[in-house]
Backbone as XML, in Angstrom:
<?xml version="1.0"?>
<chain id="A" units="angstrom">
  <residue number="1" name="MET">
    <atom name="N" x="158.797" y="76.193" z="93.943"/>
    <atom name="CA" x="159.397" y="77.470" z="94.315"/>
    <atom name="C" x="160.146" y="77.782" z="94.812"/>
  </residue>
  <residue number="2" name="LEU">
    <atom name="N" x="160.792" y="79.128" z="94.734"/>
    <atom name="CA" x="162.463" y="78.926" z="95.152"/>
    <atom name="C" x="161.788" y="79.704" z="96.498"/>
  </residue>
  <residue number="3" name="ILE">
    <atom name="N" x="162.554" y="79.430" z="98.143"/>
    <atom name="CA" x="162.002" y="80.321" z="99.168"/>
    <atom name="C" x="163.095" y="80.841" z="99.541"/>
  </residue>
  <residue number="4" name="ASN">
    <atom name="N" x="163.065" y="81.738" z="99.940"/>
    <atom name="CA" x="164.250" y="83.266" z="100.381"/>
    <atom name="C" x="164.528" y="82.356" z="101.435"/>
  </residue>
  <residue number="5" name="LYS">
    <atom name="N" x="165.481" y="81.989" z="102.507"/>
    <atom name="CA" x="165.255" y="81.776" z="103.912"/>
    <atom name="C" x="165.742" y="82.968" z="104.554"/>
  </residue>
  <residue number="6" name="ASP">
    <atom name="N" x="165.789" y="84.260" z="104.127"/>
    <atom name="CA" x="165.628" y="85.105" z="104.807"/>
    <atom name="C" x="164.430" y="85.680" z="105.031"/>
  </residue>
  <residue number="7" name="LYS">
    <atom name="N" x="163.405" y="85.706" z="104.173"/>
    <atom name="CA" x="162.123" y="86.179" z="104.608"/>
    <atom name="C" x="161.120" y="84.871" z="105.009"/>
  </residue>
  <residue number="8" name="LYS">
    <atom name="N" x="160.470" y="85.252" z="105.694"/>
    <atom name="CA" x="159.163" y="84.852" z="106.342"/>
    <atom name="C" x="158.338" y="84.723" z="105.610"/>
  </residue>
  <residue number="9" name="MET">
    <atom name="N" x="157.464" y="83.515" z="105.118"/>
    <atom name="CA" x="156.356" y="83.079" z="104.418"/>
    <atom name="C" x="155.402" y="83.323" z="105.305"/>
  </residue>
  <residue number="10" name="ILE">
    <atom name="N" x="154.674" y="84.215" z="104.532"/>
    <atom name="CA" x="153.287" y="84.345" z="106.003"/>
    <atom name="C" x="152.111" y="84.241" z="104.631"/>
  </residue>
  <residue number="11" name="VAL">
    <atom name="N" x="151.152" y="83.744" z="105.513"/>
    <atom name="CA" x="149.905" y="83.306" z="105.015"/>
    <atom name="C" x="148.527" y="83.459" z="105.639"/>
  </residue>
  <residue number="12" name="PHE">
    <atom name="N" x="147.627" y="83.925" z="104.724"/>
    <atom name="CA" x="146.076" y="84.416" z="105.411"/>
    <atom name="C" x="145.523" y="83.846" z="104.287"/>
  </residue>
  <residue number="13" name="PRO">
    <atom name="N" x="144.079" y="83.720" z="105.128"/>
    <atom name="CA" x="142.876" y="83.028" z="104.333"/>
    <atom name="C" x="142.364" y="84.920" z="104.351"/>
  </residue>
  <residue number="14" name="VAL">
    <atom name="N" x="141.667" y="84.515" z="102.956"/>
    <atom name="CA" x="141.320" y="86.041" z="101.795"/>
    <atom name="C" x="139.769" y="85.549" z="101.492"/>
  </residue>
  <residue number="15" name="LYS">
    <atom name="N" x="139.060" y="86.730" z="101.435"/>
    <atom name="CA" x="137.890" y="86.084" z="100.617"/>
    <atom name="C" x="137.348" y="85.725" z="99.877"/>
  </residue>
  <residue number="16" name="THR">
    <atom name="N" x="138.378" y="86.692" z="98.251"/>
    <atom name="CA" x="138.656" y="86.687" z="96.969"/>
    <atom name="C" x="139.772" y="86.662" z="96.753"/>
  </residue>
  <residue number="17" name="ASP">
    <atom name="N" x="139.984" y="86.413" z="95.190"/>
    <atom name="CA" x="140.813" y="86.458" z="94.780"/>
    <atom name="C" x="141.317" y="87.840" z="94.561"/>
  </residue>
  <residue number="18" name="LYS">
    <atom name="N" x="140.997" y="89.075" z="94.320"/>
    <atom name="CA" x="140.854" y="90.656" z="94.338"/>
    <atom name="C" x="142.443" y="90.836" z="94.896"/>
  </residue>
  <residue number="19" name="GLU">
    <atom name="N" x="142.735" y="91.822" z="94.430"/>
    <atom name="CA" x="143.940" y="92.359" z="95.120"/>
    <atom name="C" x="143.724" y="92.630" z="96.404"/>
  </residue>
  <residue number="20" name="ASN">
    <atom name="N" x="143.430" y="93.201" z="96.395"/>
    <atom name="CA" x="142.770" y="94.167" z="98.296"/>
    <atom name="C" x="141.791" y="93.573" z="98.735"/>
  </residue>
  <residue number="21" name="SER">
    <atom name="N" x="141.234" y="92.096" z="98.946"/>
    <atom name="CA" x="140.753" y="91.514" z="99.334"/>
    <atom name="C" x="140.350" y="91.502" z="100.993"/>
  </residue>
  <residue number="22" name="ASN">
    <atom name="N" x="139.651" y="91.212" z="101.502"/>
    <atom name="CA" x="139.592" y="91.012" z="102.832"/>
    <atom name="C" x="139.584" y="90.219" z="103.167"/>
  </residue>
  <residue number="23" name="ILE">
    <atom name="N" x="140.126" y="90.007" z="104.805"/>
    <atom name="CA" x="140.788" y="88.945" z="105.057"/>
    <atom name="C" x="139.639" y="88.005" z="105.711"/>
  </residue>
  <residue number="24" name="SER">
    <atom name="N" x="139.531" y="86.850" z="105.388"/>
    <atom name="CA" x="138.455" y="85.646" z="105.371"/>
    <atom name="C" x="138.312" y="85.471" z="107.268"/>
  </residue>
  <residue number="25" name="PRO">
    <atom name="N" x="136.997" y="85.446" z="107.422"/>
    <atom name="CA" x="136.972" y="84.705" z="109.013"/>
    <atom name="C" x="137.197" y="83.590" z="108.975"/>
  </residue>
  <residue number="26" name="LEU">
    <atom name="N" x="136.912" y="82.658" z="108.026"/>
    <atom name="CA" x="136.861" y="81.245" z="107.696"/>
    <atom name="C" x="138.525" y="80.972" z="107.416"/>
  </residue>
  <residue number="27" name="PHE">
    <atom name="N" x="138.906" y="79.943" z="107.660"/>
    <atom name="CA" x="140.061" y="79.433" z="107.853"/>
    <atom name="C" x="140.509" y="78.131" z="107.319"/>
  </residue>
  <residue number="28" name="GLY">
    <atom name="N" x="139.788" y="76.508" z="107.184"/>
    <atom name="CA" x="139.650" y="75.585" z="106.732"/>
    <atom name="C" x="139.398" y="75.716" z="105.693"/>
  </residue>
  <residue number="29" name="LYS">
    <atom name="N" x="137.568" y="76.187" z="105.699"/>
    <atom name="CA" x="136.808" y="76.308" z="104.205"/>
    <atom name="C" x="137.222" y="77.600" z="103.383"/>
  </residue>
  <residue number="30" name="ALA">
    <atom name="N" x="138.181" y="78.650" z="103.673"/>
    <atom name="CA" x="138.118" y="79.887" z="103.200"/>
    <atom name="C" x="138.585" y="79.331" z="101.683"/>
  </residue>
  <residue number="31" name="LYS">
    <atom name="N" x="138.199" y="80.101" z="100.693"/>
    <atom name="CA" x="138.179" y="80.024" z="99.107"/>
    <atom name="C" x="139.688" y="80.073" z="98.624"/>
  </residue>
  <residue number="32" name="TYR">
    <atom name="N" x="140.255" y="81.355" z="99.489"/>
    <atom name="CA" x="141.286" y="81.603" z="99.249"/>
    <atom name="C" x="142.493" y="81.880" z="99.836"/>
  </residue>
  <residue number="33" name="PHE">
    <atom name="N" x="144.043" y="81.846" z="100.051"/>
    <atom name="CA" x="144.899" y="82.295" z="100.654"/>
    <atom name="C" x="145.536" y="83.479" z="99.948"/>
  </residue>
  <residue number="34" name="ALA">
    <atom name="N" x="146.078" y="83.890" z="100.525"/>
    <atom name="CA" x="146.911" y="84.777" z="100.512"/>
    <atom name="C" x="148.857" y="84.497" z="100.954"/>
  </residue>
  <residue number="35" name="PHE">
    <atom name="N" x="149.524" y="84.515" z="100.059"/>
    <atom name="CA" x="151.080" y="84.386" z="100.613"/>
    <atom name="C" x="151.635" y="85.281" z="100.467"/>
  </residue>
  <residue number="36" name="TYR">
    <atom name="N" x="152.420" y="85.779" z="101.247"/>
    <atom name="CA" x="153.428" y="87.283" z="101.253"/>
    <atom name="C" x="154.876" y="87.094" z="102.066"/>
  </residue>
  <residue number="37" name="ASP">
    <atom name="N" x="155.533" y="86.956" z="101.386"/>
    <atom name="CA" x="156.623" y="87.209" z="101.677"/>
    <atom name="C" x="157.204" y="88.260" z="101.757"/>
  </residue>
  <residue number="38" name="GLY">
    <atom name="N" x="156.813" y="89.387" z="102.666"/>
    <atom name="CA" x="157.275" y="90.122" z="102.705"/>
    <atom name="C" x="157.573" y="91.658" z="101.710"/>
  </residue>
  <residue number="39" name="GLU">
    <atom name="N" x="157.277" y="90.793" z="100.506"/>
    <atom name="CA" x="157.553" y="91.495" z="99.396"/>
    <atom name="C" x="156.074" y="92.228" z="97.995"/>
  </residue>
  <residue number="40" name="THR">
    <atom name="N" x="155.908" y="91.121" z="98.467"/>
    <atom name="CA" x="154.686" y="90.524" z="97.152"/>
    <atom name="C" x="153.888" y="89.897" z="97.730"/>
  </residue>
  <residue number="41" name="VAL">
    <atom name="N" x="152.181" y="89.707" z="97.474"/>
    <atom name="CA" x="151.192" y="89.206" z="97.931"/>
    <atom name="C" x="150.866" y="88.091" z="97.009"/>
  </residue>
  <residue number="42" name="LYS">
    <atom name="N" x="150.372" y="86.746" z="96.988"/>
    <atom name="CA" x="150.140" y="86.036" z="96.034"/>
    <atom name="C" x="149.289" y="85.166" z="96.385"/>
  </residue>
  <residue number="43" name="ILE">
    <atom name="N" x="148.163" y="85.506" z="95.877"/>
    <atom name="CA" x="146.271" y="84.617" z="96.328"/>
    <atom name="C" x="146.453" y="83.497" z="95.519"/>
  </residue>
  <residue number="44" name="GLU">
    <atom name="N" x="145.957" y="82.360" z="96.298"/>
    <atom name="CA" x="145.625" y="81.289" z="95.715"/>
    <atom name="C" x="144.509" y="80.647" z="96.089"/>
  </residue>
  <residue number="45" name="ALA">
    <atom name="N" x="143.674" y="79.720" z="95.058"/>
    <atom name="CA" x="142.179" y="79.067" z="95.582"/>
    <atom name="C" x="143.104" y="77.913" z="96.593"/>
  </residue>
  <residue number="46" name="ASN">
    <atom name="N" x="142.116" y="77.824" z="97.762"/>
    <atom name="CA" x="142.472" y="77.053" z="98.231"/>
    <atom name="C" x="142.036" y="75.458" z="98.102"/>
  </residue>
  <residue number="47" name="PRO">
    <atom name="N" x="143.152" y="74.320" z="97.567"/>
    <atom name="CA" x="143.137" y="73.272" z="97.110"/>
    <atom name="C" x="142.362" y="72.104" z="97.928"/>
  </residue>
  <residue number="48" name="TYR">
    <atom name="N" x="141.986" y="72.468" z="99.019"/>
    <atom name="CA" x="141.437" y="71.191" z="100.463"/>
    <atom name="C" x="140.167" y="72.217" z="100.406"/>
  </residue>
  <residue number="49" name="ASN">
    <atom name="N" x="139.623" y="72.009" z="101.621"/>
    <atom name="CA" x="138.367" y="71.846" z="102.152"/>
    <atom name="C" x="138.295" y="71.652" z="103.426"/>
  </residue>
  <residue number="50" name="LYS">
    <atom name="N" x="139.963" y="71.060" z="103.933"/>
    <atom name="CA" x="139.700" y="70.838" z="105.514"/>
    <atom name="C" x="141.312" y="71.926" z="105.946"/>
  </residue>
  <residue number="51" name="GLY">
    <atom name="N" x="140.954" y="72.509" z="107.212"/>
    <atom name="CA" x="141.887" y="72.794" z="107.942"/>
    <atom name="C" x="143.407" y="72.410" z="107.960"/>
  </residue>
  <residue number="52" name="SER">
    <atom name="N" x="143.067" y="70.633" z="108.526"/>
    <atom name="CA" x="144.162" y="70.088" z="108.934"/>
    <atom name="C" x="145.289" y="69.763" z="106.843"/>
  </residue>
  <residue number="53" name="MET">
    <atom name="N" x="144.495" y="69.437" z="106.331"/>
    <atom name="CA" x="145.021" y="69.041" z="104.899"/>
    <atom name="C" x="145.766" y="70.371" z="104.383"/>
  </residue>
  <residue number="54" name="ILE">
    <atom name="N" x="145.186" y="71.405" z="105.133"/>
    <atom name="CA" x="145.904" y="72.812" z="104.592"/>
    <atom name="C" x="147.309" y="72.894" z="105.275"/>
  </residue>
  <residue number="55" name="ILE">
    <atom name="N" x="147.413" y="72.416" z="106.231"/>
    <atom name="CA" x="148.862" y="72.551" z="106.836"/>
    <atom name="C" x="149.906" y="72.330" z="106.390"/>
  </residue>
  <residue number="56" name="ASP">
    <atom name="N" x="149.779" y="71.206" z="105.798"/>
    <atom name="CA" x="150.713" y="70.494" z="104.599"/>
    <atom name="C" x="151.350" y="71.208" z="103.584"/>
  </residue>
  <residue number="57" name="TRP">
    <atom name="N" x="149.984" y="72.057" z="103.009"/>
    <atom name="CA" x="150.298" y="72.436" z="101.672"/>
    <atom name="C" x="151.263" y="73.924" z="102.321"/>
  </residue>
  <residue number="58" name="PHE">
    <atom name="N" x="150.868" y="74.396" z="103.752"/>
    <atom name="CA" x="151.495" y="75.774" z="104.124"/>
    <atom name="C" x="152.916" y="75.085" z="104.177"/>
  </residue>
  <residue number="59" name="LEU">
    <atom name="N" x="152.970" y="74.065" z="104.745"/>
    <atom name="CA" x="154.502" y="73.759" z="105.108"/>
    <atom name="C" x="155.601" y="73.434" z="104.203"/>
  </residue>
  <residue number="60" name="SER">
    <atom name="N" x="154.529" y="73.032" z="102.834"/>
    <atom name="CA" x="155.184" y="72.647" z="101.646"/>
    <atom name="C" x="155.805" y="73.728" z="100.641"/>
  </residue>
  <residue number="61" name="ARG">
    <atom name="N" x="154.985" y="75.028" z="101.276"/>
    <atom name="CA" x="155.225" y="76.017" z="100.714"/>
    <atom name="C" x="156.044" y="76.817" z="101.384"/>
  </residue>
  <residue number="62" name="GLY">
    <atom name="N" x="156.431" y="76.501" z="103.007"/>
    <atom name="CA" x="157.395" y="77.107" z="103.396"/>
    <atom name="C" x="157.082" y="78.401" z="104.652"/>
  </residue>
  <residue number="63" name="VAL">
    <atom name="N" x="155.883" y="78.010" z="104.911"/>
    <atom name="CA" x="154.947" y="79.522" z="105.703"/>
    <atom name="C" x="155.950" y="78.922" z="107.062"/>
  </residue>
  <residue number="64" name="ARG">
    <atom name="N" x="155.700" y="80.189" z="107.137"/>
    <atom name="CA" x="156.371" y="80.252" z="109.112"/>
    <atom name="C" x="155.359" y="81.591" z="109.928"/>
  </residue>
  <residue number="65" name="ILE">
    <atom name="N" x="154.327" y="81.822" z="109.188"/>
    <atom name="CA" x="153.450" y="82.296" z="110.213"/>
    <atom name="C" x="152.156" y="82.125" z="109.424"/>
  </residue>
  <residue number="66" name="VAL">
    <atom name="N" x="151.104" y="81.821" z="110.109"/>
    <atom name="CA" x="149.858" y="81.939" z="109.894"/>
    <atom name="C" x="149.317" y="83.115" z="110.676"/>
  </residue>
  <residue number="67" name="ILE">
    <atom name="N" x="148.547" y="83.499" z="110.160"/>
    <atom name="CA" x="147.461" y="84.965" z="110.527"/>
    <atom name="C" x="146.244" y="84.431" z="110.269"/>
  </residue>
  <residue number="68" name="ILE">
    <atom name="N" x="145.414" y="84.795" z="111.388"/>
    <atom name="CA" x="143.725" y="84.023" z="111.275"/>
    <atom name="C" x="142.806" y="84.953" z="112.193"/>
  </residue>
  <residue number="69" name="LYS">
    <atom name="N" x="141.803" y="85.256" z="111.692"/>
    <atom name="CA" x="140.263" y="85.494" z="112.482"/>
    <atom name="C" x="139.774" y="84.760" z="113.442"/>
  </residue>
  <residue number="70" name="GLU">
    <atom name="N" x="139.652" y="82.785" z="112.408"/>
    <atom name="CA" x="139.305" y="82.100" z="113.437"/>
    <atom name="C" x="139.973" y="80.815" z="113.285"/>
  </residue>
  <residue number="71" name="MET">
    <atom name="N" x="140.005" y="79.620" z="114.279"/>
    <atom name="CA" x="140.602" y="78.313" z="113.836"/>
    <atom name="C" x="140.006" y="77.249" z="114.241"/>
  </residue>
  <residue number="72" name="GLY">
    <atom name="N" x="139.443" y="76.373" z="113.870"/>
    <atom name="CA" x="139.278" y="75.403" z="114.554"/>
    <atom name="C" x="140.052" y="74.176" z="115.507"/>
  </residue>
  <residue number="73" name="ASN">
    <atom name="N" x="139.514" y="73.342" z="116.027"/>
    <atom name="CA" x="140.610" y="72.637" z="117.040"/>
    <atom name="C" x="141.640" y="71.429" z="115.986"/>
  </residue>
  <residue number="74" name="THR">
    <atom name="N" x="140.994" y="71.331" z="114.932"/>
    <atom name="CA" x="141.568" y="70.143" z="114.436"/>
    <atom name="C" x="143.213" y="70.645" z="113.359"/>
  </residue>
  <residue number="75" name="PRO">
    <atom name="N" x="142.829" y="72.069" z="112.637"/>
    <atom name="CA" x="143.710" y="72.597" z="112.335"/>
    <atom name="C" x="144.882" y="73.235" z="113.256"/>
  </residue>
  <residue number="76" name="TYR">
    <atom name="N" x="144.412" y="73.423" z="114.107"/>
    <atom name="CA" x="145.319" y="74.209" z="115.368"/>
    <atom name="C" x="146.227" y="72.902" z="116.004"/>
  </residue>
  <residue number="77" name="LYS">
    <atom name="N" x="145.135" y="71.362" z="116.153"/>
    <atom name="CA" x="146.440" y="70.589" z="116.597"/>
    <atom name="C" x="147.889" y="70.349" z="116.123"/>
  </residue>
  <residue number="78" name="LYS">
    <atom name="N" x="146.997" y="70.486" z="114.032"/>
    <atom name="CA" x="148.435" y="69.667" z="113.546"/>
    <atom name="C" x="149.554" y="70.850" z="113.494"/>
  </residue>
  <residue number="79" name="ILE">
    <atom name="N" x="149.025" y="72.412" z="113.372"/>
    <atom name="CA" x="149.639" y="73.400" z="113.575"/>
    <atom name="C" x="150.439" y="73.470" z="114.603"/>
  </residue>
  <residue number="80" name="LYS">
    <atom name="N" x="150.337" y="73.097" z="115.886"/>
    <atom name="CA" x="151.097" y="73.247" z="116.539"/>
    <atom name="C" x="152.105" y="72.331" z="116.680"/>
  </residue>
  <residue number="81" name="ASP">
    <atom name="N" x="152.133" y="71.128" z="116.352"/>
    <atom name="CA" x="153.245" y="70.208" z="116.535"/>
    <atom name="C" x="154.338" y="70.590" z="114.953"/>
  </residue>
  <residue number="82" name="THR">
    <atom name="N" x="154.199" y="72.291" z="114.473"/>
    <atom name="CA" x="155.171" y="72.275" z="113.522"/>
    <atom name="C" x="155.475" y="73.450" z="113.998"/>
  </residue>
  <residue number="83" name="ASP">
    <atom name="N" x="156.428" y="74.509" z="112.640"/>
    <atom name="CA" x="157.406" y="75.531" z="113.391"/>
    <atom name="C" x="156.653" y="76.869" z="113.475"/>
  </residue>
  <residue number="84" name="ILE">
    <atom name="N" x="155.184" y="76.826" z="113.303"/>
    <atom name="CA" x="154.700" y="78.014" z="112.378"/>
    <atom name="C" x="153.810" y="78.858" z="113.379"/>
  </residue>
  <residue number="85" name="ASP">
    <atom name="N" x="154.107" y="80.374" z="113.084"/>
    <atom name="CA" x="153.515" y="80.644" z="114.468"/>
    <atom name="C" x="152.145" y="81.119" z="113.866"/>
  </residue>
  <residue number="86" name="ILE">
    <atom name="N" x="150.991" y="81.367" z="115.200"/>
    <atom name="CA" x="150.006" y="82.122" z="114.495"/>
    <atom name="C" x="149.603" y="82.903" z="114.669"/>
  </residue>
  <residue number="87" name="LEU">
    <atom name="N" x="149.532" y="83.926" z="114.484"/>
    <atom name="CA" x="148.705" y="85.443" z="114.468"/>
    <atom name="C" x="147.727" y="85.531" z="115.005"/>
  </residue>
  <residue number="88" name="TYR">
    <atom name="N" x="147.509" y="86.782" z="115.369"/>
    <atom name="CA" x="145.812" y="87.269" z="115.300"/>
    <atom name="C" x="145.481" y="87.940" z="114.496"/>
  </residue>
  <residue number="89" name="ALA">
    <atom name="N" x="144.480" y="88.375" z="113.778"/>
    <atom name="CA" x="143.821" y="89.760" z="112.568"/>
    <atom name="C" x="142.601" y="90.607" z="113.582"/>
  </residue>
  <residue number="90" name="GLY">
    <atom name="N" x="142.677" y="90.016" z="114.347"/>
    <atom name="CA" x="141.614" y="90.491" z="115.280"/>
    <atom name="C" x="140.265" y="90.022" z="114.765"/>
  </residue>
  <residue number="91" name="GLU">
    <atom name="N" x="139.214" y="90.801" z="115.416"/>
    <atom name="CA" x="137.864" y="90.714" z="115.015"/>
    <atom name="C" x="137.217" y="91.863" z="113.915"/>
  </residue>
  <residue number="92" name="LYS">
    <atom name="N" x="137.732" y="93.075" z="113.521"/>
    <atom name="CA" x="137.331" y="93.830" z="112.805"/>
    <atom name="C" x="137.363" y="93.729" z="111.177"/>
  </residue>
  <residue number="93" name="LYS">
    <atom name="N" x="137.004" y="94.130" z="110.513"/>
    <atom name="CA" x="136.794" y="93.778" z="109.298"/>
    <atom name="C" x="138.041" y="94.560" z="108.579"/>
  </residue>
  <residue number="94" name="ILE">
    <atom name="N" x="139.148" y="93.751" z="107.855"/>
    <atom name="CA" x="140.149" y="94.535" z="107.736"/>
    <atom name="C" x="140.974" y="93.597" z="106.451"/>
  </residue>
  <residue number="95" name="SER">
    <atom name="N" x="141.804" y="94.728" z="105.594"/>
    <atom name="CA" x="141.969" y="94.256" z="104.056"/>
    <atom name="C" x="143.431" y="93.918" z="103.804"/>
  </residue>
  <residue number="96" name="ILE">
    <atom name="N" x="143.432" y="93.158" z="103.237"/>
    <atom name="CA" x="144.905" y="92.526" z="102.888"/>
    <atom name="C" x="146.220" y="93.538" z="103.058"/>
  </residue>
  <residue number="97" name="ASN">
    <atom name="N" x="145.832" y="94.663" z="102.424"/>
    <atom name="CA" x="147.003" y="96.208" z="102.843"/>
    <atom name="C" x="146.839" y="96.530" z="104.264"/>
  </residue>
  <residue number="98" name="ASP">
    <atom name="N" x="145.605" y="96.945" z="104.817"/>
    <atom name="CA" x="145.698" y="97.207" z="106.553"/>
    <atom name="C" x="146.088" y="96.118" z="107.176"/>
  </residue>
  <residue number="99" name="LEU">
    <atom name="N" x="145.890" y="94.548" z="107.091"/>
    <atom name="CA" x="146.858" y="93.695" z="107.450"/>
    <atom name="C" x="148.469" y="93.508" z="107.499"/>
  </residue>
  <residue number="100" name="ILE">
    <atom name="N" x="148.893" y="93.141" z="106.240"/>
    <atom name="CA" x="150.253" y="93.501" z="106.170"/>
    <atom name="C" x="150.341" y="95.427" z="106.919"/>
  </residue>
  <residue number="101" name="GLU">
    <atom name="N" x="150.342" y="96.278" z="106.924"/>
    <atom name="CA" x="150.605" y="97.377" z="107.487"/>
    <atom name="C" x="150.983" y="97.051" z="109.055"/>
  </residue>
  <residue number="102" name="GLU">
    <atom name="N" x="149.549" y="96.693" z="109.200"/>
    <atom name="CA" x="149.558" y="96.316" z="111.131"/>
    <atom name="C" x="150.601" y="94.794" z="111.048"/>
  </residue>
  <residue number="103" name="TYR">
    <atom name="N" x="151.064" y="93.864" z="110.223"/>
    <atom name="CA" x="152.295" y="92.741" z="110.445"/>
    <atom name="C" x="153.339" y="93.703" z="110.632"/>
  </residue>
  <residue number="104" name="ASN">
    <atom name="N" x="154.162" y="94.863" z="109.491"/>
    <atom name="CA" x="155.045" y="94.943" z="109.780"/>
    <atom name="C" x="155.158" y="96.198" z="110.690"/>
  </residue>
  <residue number="105" name="SER">
    <atom name="N" x="154.017" y="96.789" z="111.355"/>
    <atom name="CA" x="154.364" y="97.537" z="112.406"/>
    <atom name="C" x="154.352" y="96.453" z="113.747"/>
  </residue>
  <residue number="106" name="GLN">
    <atom name="N" x="154.289" y="95.130" z="113.911"/>
    <atom name="CA" x="153.820" y="94.538" z="114.984"/>
    <atom name="C" x="153.114" y="94.737" z="116.283"/>
  </residue>
  <residue number="107" name="LYS">
    <atom name="N" x="151.741" y="95.201" z="115.431"/>
    <atom name="CA" x="150.549" y="95.390" z="116.049"/>
    <atom name="C" x="149.633" y="93.823" z="116.131"/>
  </residue>
  <residue number="108" name="LEU">
    <atom name="N" x="150.709" y="93.449" z="115.647"/>
    <atom name="CA" x="149.147" y="91.618" z="115.817"/>
    <atom name="C" x="149.851" y="90.452" z="116.589"/>
  </residue>
  <residue number="109" name="GLU">
    <atom name="N" x="148.400" y="90.714" z="117.649"/>
    <atom name="CA" x="148.622" y="89.876" z="118.652"/>
    <atom name="C" x="148.932" y="88.490" z="118.156"/>
  </residue>
  <residue number="110" name="VAL">
    <atom name="N" x="150.197" y="87.659" z="119.255"/>
    <atom name="CA" x="151.048" y="86.555" z="118.438"/>
    <atom name="C" x="149.788" y="85.686" z="119.579"/>
  </residue>
  <residue number="111" name="LEU">
    <atom name="N" x="149.821" y="84.330" z="118.979"/>
    <atom name="CA" x="148.739" y="83.986" z="120.086"/>
    <atom name="C" x="149.454" y="82.475" z="120.848"/>
  </residue>
  <residue number="112" name="ASP">
    <atom name="N" x="148.839" y="82.504" z="121.688"/>
    <atom name="CA" x="149.705" y="81.393" z="123.045"/>
    <atom name="C" x="148.483" y="80.236" z="123.031"/>
  </residue>
  <residue number="113" name="GLU">
    <atom name="N" x="149.090" y="79.344" z="124.204"/>
    <atom name="CA" x="148.144" y="78.148" z="123.746"/>
    <atom name="C" x="146.601" y="78.669" z="124.352"/>
  </residue>
  <residue number="114" name="ASP">
    <atom name="N" x="146.176" y="79.744" z="125.024"/>
    <atom name="CA" x="145.286" y="80.114" z="126.203"/>
    <atom name="C" x="144.349" y="81.206" z="125.211"/>
  </residue>
  <residue number="115" name="ARG">
    <atom name="N" x="145.132" y="81.993" z="124.393"/>
    <atom name="CA" x="144.141" y="82.999" z="123.902"/>
    <atom name="C" x="143.809" y="81.899" z="122.920"/>
  </residue>
  <residue number="116" name="MET">
    <atom name="N" x="144.363" y="80.693" z="122.053"/>
    <atom name="CA" x="143.815" y="79.996" z="120.801"/>
    <atom name="C" x="142.841" y="79.229" z="121.638"/>
  </residue>
  <residue number="117" name="MET">
    <atom name="N" x="142.627" y="78.695" z="122.385"/>
    <atom name="CA" x="141.731" y="77.649" z="122.865"/>
    <atom name="C" x="140.143" y="78.977" z="123.327"/>
  </residue>
  <residue number="118" name="GLU">
    <atom name="N" x="140.453" y="79.972" z="123.305"/>
    <atom name="CA" x="139.322" y="81.375" z="123.363"/>
    <atom name="C" x="139.064" y="80.993" z="121.866"/>
  </residue>
  <residue number="119" name="ILE">
    <atom name="N" x="139.740" y="80.977" z="121.078"/>
    <atom name="CA" x="139.421" y="81.348" z="120.114"/>
    <atom name="C" x="138.640" y="80.209" z="119.364"/>
  </residue>
  <residue number="120" name="ILE">
    <atom name="N" x="139.047" y="79.254" z="119.681"/>
    <atom name="CA" x="138.815" y="77.735" z="119.433"/>
    <atom name="C" x="137.244" y="77.587" z="119.482"/>
  </residue>
  <residue number="121" name="LYS">
    <atom name="N" x="136.937" y="77.897" z="121.046"/>
    <atom name="CA" x="135.913" y="78.238" z="122.188"/>
    <atom name="C" x="134.994" y="79.274" z="120.724"/>
  </residue>
  <residue number="122" name="ASN">
    <atom name="N" x="134.966" y="80.036" z="120.909"/>
    <atom name="CA" x="134.350" y="80.760" z="119.695"/>
    <atom name="C" x="134.184" y="80.308" z="118.569"/>
  </residue>
  <residue number="123" name="HIS">
    <atom name="N" x="134.843" y="79.961" z="118.001"/>
    <atom name="CA" x="134.545" y="79.117" z="116.172"/>
    <atom name="C" x="133.904" y="78.058" z="116.642"/>
  </residue>
  <residue number="124" name="LYS">
    <atom name="N" x="133.711" y="77.305" z="118.002"/>
    <atom name="CA" x="133.084" y="76.382" z="117.748"/>
    <atom name="C" x="131.002" y="76.785" z="118.135"/>
  </residue>
  <residue number="125" name="LYS">
    <atom name="N" x="130.918" y="77.938" z="118.666"/>
    <atom name="CA" x="129.758" y="78.770" z="118.786"/>
    <atom name="C" x="129.278" y="79.113" z="117.939"/>
  </residue>
  <residue number="126" name="SER">
    <atom name="N" x="130.680" y="79.382" z="116.819"/>
    <atom name="CA" x="129.799" y="80.225" z="115.769"/>
    <atom name="C" x="129.283" y="79.281" z="115.047"/>
  </residue>
  <residue number="127" name="HIS">
    <atom name="N" x="129.903" y="77.983" z="114.494"/>
    <atom name="CA" x="129.173" y="76.758" z="114.245"/>
    <atom name="C" x="128.159" y="76.568" z="114.580"/>
  </residue>
  <residue number="128" name="LYS">
    <atom name="N" x="127.971" y="76.521" z="115.713"/>
    <atom name="CA" x="126.232" y="75.877" z="116.335"/>
    <atom name="C" x="124.881" y="76.887" z="116.119"/>
  </residue>
  <residue number="129" name="ASN">
    <atom name="N" x="125.818" y="78.138" z="115.851"/>
    <atom name="CA" x="124.598" y="79.114" z="115.366"/>
    <atom name="C" x="124.230" y="79.113" z="113.941"/>
  </residue>
  <residue number="130" name="ASN">
    <atom name="N" x="125.453" y="78.770" z="113.208"/>
    <atom name="CA" x="124.626" y="78.520" z="111.738"/>
    <atom name="C" x="123.876" y="77.322" z="111.210"/>
  </residue>
</chain>
């Protein structure tokens, strides 16, 4: 796959492989990921079941931005050693089209270390409750 250097490849987890699926709260165990190059969205099945392995997949695809609802500590440790930026999709239910609109309008929060620690803490709590 050729990557246009002028575009930022963006990826986010989605619940299904349908055209306007909702964003998945799962990250490493999400069944699908949507890749957005600024023009088109391509949904692909998650070939792994762990967040840390997914980061290598993203890097091989030229991903520069990951948009999440949740993320565990292991993939975060791996991603923070890369040039990939992390944006927050928020807690509300949101579709691919709405997420792209929010991204293009620069309404998504860029996550810093402190904010990521909050998200990871909440992620751990959700695992304890399941």
